[in-house]
C-alpha positions in Angstrom: 0.0 0.0 0.0 1.5 3.3 -1.0 1.3 6.1 1.5 -1.3 8.8 1.5 -0.6 12.4 2.5 -2.6 15.6 2.7 -2.2 19.0 0.8 -4.0 21.9 2.7 -4.4 25.6 1.8 -6.0 26.7 5.1 -9.2 27.5 3.3 -11.2 30.5 4.6 -14.9 29.7 3.9 -17.7 32.2 3.5 -18.8 33.3 6.9 -15.5 32.3 8.5 -12.3 34.1 9.4 -8.5 33.1 9.1 -8.4 32.2 12.9 -11.2 29.7 12.3 -9.3 28.4 9.2 -6.2 27.9 11.3 -8.2 26.0 14.0 -9.7 23.7 11.3 -6.2 23.2 9.8 -4.7 22.0 13.1 -7.8 19.9 13.8 -7.5 18.1 10.4 -3.8 17.6 10.9 -4.3 15.9 14.3 -7.0 13.7 12.8 -4.8 12.9 9.9 -2.0 11.8 12.2 -4.3 9.4 13.9 -5.8 8.0 10.7 -2.3 7.2 9.3 -1.5 9.9 6.8 2.2 10.1 6.1 2.6 13.9 5.7 0.7 17.1 5.9 1.7 19.8 3.5 0.7 23.5 3.3 1.1 25.6 0.1 2.1 29.2 -0.3 -0.4 31.5 -2.0 -0.8 35.3 -1.7 -3.4 37.9 -2.2 -6.2 35.3 -2.2 -9.0 35.9 0.4 -9.9 32.2 0.5 -6.4 30.9 1.2 -4.8 31.7 4.5 -1.5 29.8 4.1 0.6 32.7 2.9 3.0 32.6 5.8 3.6 28.9 5.1 6.6 28.2 7.4 4.8 29.8 10.3 1.9 27.5 9.9 4.2 24.5 9.4 5.6 25.2 12.8 2.1 25.6 14.3 1.0 22.2 12.9 4.2 20.4 13.8 3.9 21.8 17.3 0.3 20.6 17.6 1.1 17.1 16.4 3.7 14.4 17.4 4.4 12.0 14.5 3.1 13.2 11.1 5.6 14.8 8.8 4.7 18.5 8.1 6.0 20.5 5.2 5.6 22.9 2.3 3.9 21.8 -0.8 5.4 24.2 -1.5 7.4 27.3 -0.8 7.5 29.4 -3.9 11.2 30.1 -4.2 11.1 33.1 -6.5 9.3 35.0 -3.6 12.2 34.4 -1.2 16.0 34.4 -0.9 17.4 30.9 -0.6 19.2 31.9 2.6 16.0 32.9 4.3 14.3 29.7 3.3 17.2 27.7 4.6 17.2 29.6 7.9 13.4 29.1 8.3 13.4 25.4 7.5 16.7 24.8 9.4 14.9 26.3 12.4 11.8 24.1 11.9 13.8 20.9 11.5 15.8 21.8 14.6 12.6 22.2 16.6 10.9 19.1 15.1 13.8 16.8 13.9 12.8 14.1 11.4 9.4 15.6 10.7 9.9 18.6 8.3 9.7 18.5 4.5 10.6 21.4 2.2 8.9 21.4 -1.2 10.0 24.1 -3.7 8.0 25.6 -6.5 9.0 27.8 -9.4 5.8 29.8 -9.8 5.1 32.9 -7.6 1.8 31.5 -6.4 0.1 34.8 -7.1 -0.4 37.6 -9.6 2.5 39.7 -11.0 1.8 42.8 -9.0 1.8 40.8 -5.8 4.9 38.9 -6.8 6.6 42.3 -7.1 5.4 43.3 -3.7 6.8 40.2 -2.2 10.2 40.4 -3.6 10.7 43.9 -5.0 14.0 43.5 -6.6 13.4 40.1 -8.3 12.9 40.0 -12.0 11.8 36.4 -12.9 11.9 32.8 -12.0 14.7 32.1 -14.6 17.3 31.6 -11.9 15.3 28.9 -10.1 17.9 26.1 -10.7 20.7 28.3 -9.3 18.5 29.3 -6.3 17.7 25.6 -5.6 21.4 24.7 -5.7 22.2 27.6 -3.4 19.5 26.5 -1.0 20.8 22.9 -0.9 24.3 24.3 -0.2 23.1 26.0 2.9 21.9 22.7 4.3 25.4 21.1 3.9 28.0 21.2 6.7 29.9 24.5 6.9 33.2 24.4 5.0 36.3 26.2 6.1 36.2 29.8 4.8 32.5 29.7 4.0 31.4 33.4 4.3 27.6 32.9 4.5 25.9 30.1 6.4 22.4 29.3 7.5 22.1 29.4 11.3 20.3 27.1 12.0 20.3 25.1 8.8 23.9 24.0 8.1 24.2 20.3 8.6 20.5 20.0 9.4 18.6 17.2 7.7 15.7 18.7 5.6 14.4 16.6 2.8 13.9 18.9 -0.2 11.4 18.2 -3.0 10.8 19.9 -6.3 7.2 20.6 -7.2 5.9 21.2 -10.7 3.1 21.1 -13.3 5.4 20.9 -16.3 8.5 19.2 -17.6 10.8 21.9 -16.2 10.8 20.7 -12.6 10.7 17.1 -13.6 13.9 17.5 -15.5 15.5 19.6 -12.8 14.6 17.1 -10.0 15.9 14.2 -12.0 19.2 16.0 -12.6 19.6 17.0 -9.0 18.5 13.6 -7.6 15.6 15.0 -5.6 12.0 13.7 -5.0 9.4 15.1 -7.3 5.7 16.0 -6.7 3.5 16.8 -9.6 0.5 19.3 -9.3 -1.9 16.9 -11.0 -4.7 18.1 -8.8 -5.1 21.3 -10.9 -2.8 21.0 -13.9 -2.7 17.4 -15.1 -1.9 17.8 -18.8 1.8 17.0 -18.6 1.6 14.5 -15.8 2.5 11.3 -17.7 5.2 12.9 -19.7 6.7 14.5 -16.7 6.8 11.3 -14.7 8.4 9.4 -17.6 11.0 12.0 -18.0 11.8 12.1 -14.3 12.2 8.4 -13.9 14.2 8.0 -17.2 16.7 10.8 -16.4 17.0 10.4 -12.6 20.5 10.6 -11.3 21.1 9.2 -7.9 22.4 11.8 -5.3 23.5 11.9 -1.7 19.9 12.9 -0.9 18.0 10.2 -2.9 19.2 6.9 -4.4 16.2 6.2 -6.6 13.4 8.3 -8.1 10.5 9.0 -5.8 7.4 10.7 -7.3 4.2 11.9 -5.6 1.1 12.8 -7.4 -1.7 15.1 -6.1 -5.3 13.9 -6.4 -8.6 15.6 -5.6 -10.6 13.1 -3.5 -14.0 13.7 -2.1 -15.6 10.9 -0.1 -18.9 10.7 1.7 -21.7 8.2 2.3 -23.1 8.5 -1.3 -21.9 9.6 -4.7 -24.6 12.2 -4.9 -23.4 13.9 -1.7 -19.8 13.8 -2.8 -20.8 15.4 -6.1 -22.5 18.2 -4.2 -19.6 18.7 -1.9 -17.3 18.9 -4.9 -19.2 21.9 -6.3 -17.3 24.0 -3.9 -14.0 23.3 -5.6 -15.7 23.7 -9.0 -17.1 27.1 -8.2 -13.8 28.3 -6.7 -12.0 27.5 -10.0 -14.6 29.3 -12.1 -14.4 32.4 -9.9 -10.6 32.4 -10.1 -10.8 32.3 -13.9 -13.3 35.0 -13.9 -10.9 37.2 -12.0 -13.1 37.0 -8.9 -11.1 35.1 -6.3 -13.0 35.2 -2.9 -13.8 33.1 0.2 -14.5 29.4 -0.4 -18.1 29.1 -1.4 -20.8 26.8 0.0 -21.8 23.8 -2.3 -24.7 24.2 -4.7 -27.4 21.7 -5.6 -26.9 22.2 -9.4 -23.6 23.3 -10.6 -24.9 23.4 -14.2 -26.8 26.7 -13.4 -23.5 28.3 -12.2 -21.1 28.0 -15.1 -21.0 28.5 -18.8 -20.2 25.6 -21.1 -16.6 26.9 -21.8 -16.0 27.3 -18.1 -17.3 23.8 -17.4 -14.9 22.4 -20.0 -11.9 24.2 -18.5 -12.7 23.2 -15.0 -13.2 19.6 -15.9 -9.9 19.5 -17.7 -8.1 21.2 -14.8 -9.7 18.9 -12.2 -9.5 15.7 -14.3 -7.5 14.0 -11.6 -10.4 13.6 -9.3 -12.0 10.7 -7.4 -15.3 11.0 -5.6 -18.2 8.9 -4.3 -18.9 6.5 -1.5 -16.0 4.6 0.1 -16.2 1.8 -2.4 -16.1 4.1 -5.4 -13.2 6.1 -3.8 -11.2 3.0 -3.2 -11.7 1.8 -6.7 -10.9 5.3 -8.2 -7.8 5.7 -6.2 -6.6 2.2 -7.1 -7.2 2.8 -10.8 -5.3 6.1 -10.6 -2.4 4.4 -8.9 -2.5 1.5 -11.4 -2.3 3.9 -14.4 0.3 6.2 -13.2 2.4 4.3 -10.6 3.2 7.0 -8.1 5.2 6.2 -5.0 2.8 8.3 -2.9 -0.5 10.1 -3.2 -1.1 13.6 -2.0 -4.8 14.1 -1.4 -6.6 17.4 -1.4 -10.2 18.3 -0.8 -11.6 21.8 -0.8 -14.8 21.1 1.1 -16.9 23.9 2.6 -18.1 22.2 5.8 -15.3 21.2 8.2 -17.0 18.1 9.5 -17.6 16.9 6.0 -14.0 17.6 5.1 -12.8 15.6 8.1 -15.1 12.7 7.2 -13.9 12.8 3.6 -10.3 12.3 4.6 -11.2 9.7 7.1 -13.3 7.6 4.7 -10.6 7.9 2.0 -8.0 6.4 4.3 -10.3 3.8 5.6 -11.3 2.8 2.1 -7.6 2.7 1.0 -6.6 0.6 3.9 -9.5 -1.8 3.5 -8.7 -2.3 -0.2 -5.1 -3.3 0.8 
């Protein structure tokens, strides 16, 4: 049985506030630990009212401090928004506080619009130097060498697993060349998934960090007692995608009874393509859907995400998904 993990964005739902989102986040992480999920990742986004995970490393520390075993990390830190030294210091600190439990996933996109990206890192021009930034960041985690003028304190000599994240061939190629684990954003951009996985596995070069390729795929999973209820719950995610593409990002919306009355045909086609890596239904349907996805794509791990409006229903979805997966195996 391959491991299951969770990707969270600390969603802020209509009628709720960021403090409530953070309380729900920690509650889900604690339950996930008990259910047997391997890791709990938070993703960096900015200038989005419905996503409260902008200060990603702060929330990672909060979750790690409120749990005891589950790995906690970034899926990911958008490196163009930061200096490599600052990221090394932050995650060196986290890994020193919670040894053996912290992951660092790195992304090349800014995770926001252009104006916000400029506000985040005012003197940064583009993501073109991402490979050099990754190499610099990895260097800061190595033991300090004689004469080294800049070091991460803490960070140098601290064990922090580093992943590369991507939705295209670029990060697949780079993670293969650097010998790093790779996570593909198939939950919202699946078009290049199979080609990226094939490239990563074919070109992987063993490194001191990783002896063999290790790939994780993200998957939208919504589980409930019935297929009809799962489809209703999933309309929250569908509405969010449509609103984002309309240029109207907002709080996470409540589900609707009939999504067909909400979107235009071209919007429906775009959302269905973006969210094609999706499994929903009752426990038996979810187990079968996840097994089929794993059989087709052969990931080493699945990263589940579920943007569900009601917190209790979200908890139940992740619980049922794990129970169904364990029962099948």
